[in-house]
C-alpha positions, 0 to 999 in steps of 0.5 A: 500500500502506498501511504500518501497521507497520515496524521494523528487526529485525536487522543481519546480516553472515552468513547465520545472522543473517538472519531465520528467516522465509519472508517475501519480501525486497527488497534495496536496492543503490546507491552510498553516499549515493544515497538508499536510506534516504530511499527506505525512509522515503518508502515507509513514511511514516516520517521516520527509521526508516532512518537517513539520514546525511551520512556516506557508508558508514554502512551496514556491515551488511545491515539488515532492515526488517520491513514490515506483518509481511509482507515485508522491505526489506533495506538493503545497504552502499553501494558506491563510497565511497573512505574505506573500506579495501580490506579492508573493501570486500572483506568487504562485497562478500563479505557482499553476494554471499553474500546475493544468491546464496543467499537464497531469500526475495529476490524482487527487488533495487532498484538505486538510482541518482541521476537527475541523473547518469549511472550510475557504473562501480560502478552498471554493475557492480552491474547486471551482477552482478544480471543475471548471477545472474538476479536480478529488478531494478528500477532506481529513479532518485531525486532526480527533483524536482531535474530539470525534468519536461520533461528526464525522458525524456532522463535516463531514456534516459541511465540505460537506455543507461549500464546497458545495461538489459534492456527488461523491467526497470522504471525508476522515477523517484522523489522522496523529497521529492514522493513521485513514483514511490511508488505505481508502486514499490508496484505493482511490489513487490506483483507480486513478492510474489504 
């Protein structure tokens, strides 16, 4: 897909702030600092539309990015970050749950994990949550460039086994450095847009 326009349109915390449009939406979920912003930036060929931060836990709202005026990427707060108060974590959890369970425009959730490490307990919980609500899920394993190609199948198996992934759910090996997996990701997203 050729991206000709991309902009952040709104940062929302409650449903009445969500964009009033019927365009398809794709949410990005994952641990803090797993590379959600880098994924967005690579997919749309921008250096820093989605702000990457060395400080995990920076995204505290649902950030809606309008792409080509035809769909949205929705960056949700990262989870599993210790420095956030329990109260704040609960508030985020509620906000994300409301979005995931009530938003009709949501076509699929991209669960971003780090290919170098087995998925965490939080990743497993997130995947189970998405399956529970029968949300179409695509797992994107980032930082693929940090692992020798010959070891990819082993790491893929670890991700699939740890998450207990449904066989039909796609697992994309992705690298924001090399662009590995970008075309595959666009191909999958386009199917959801029809």
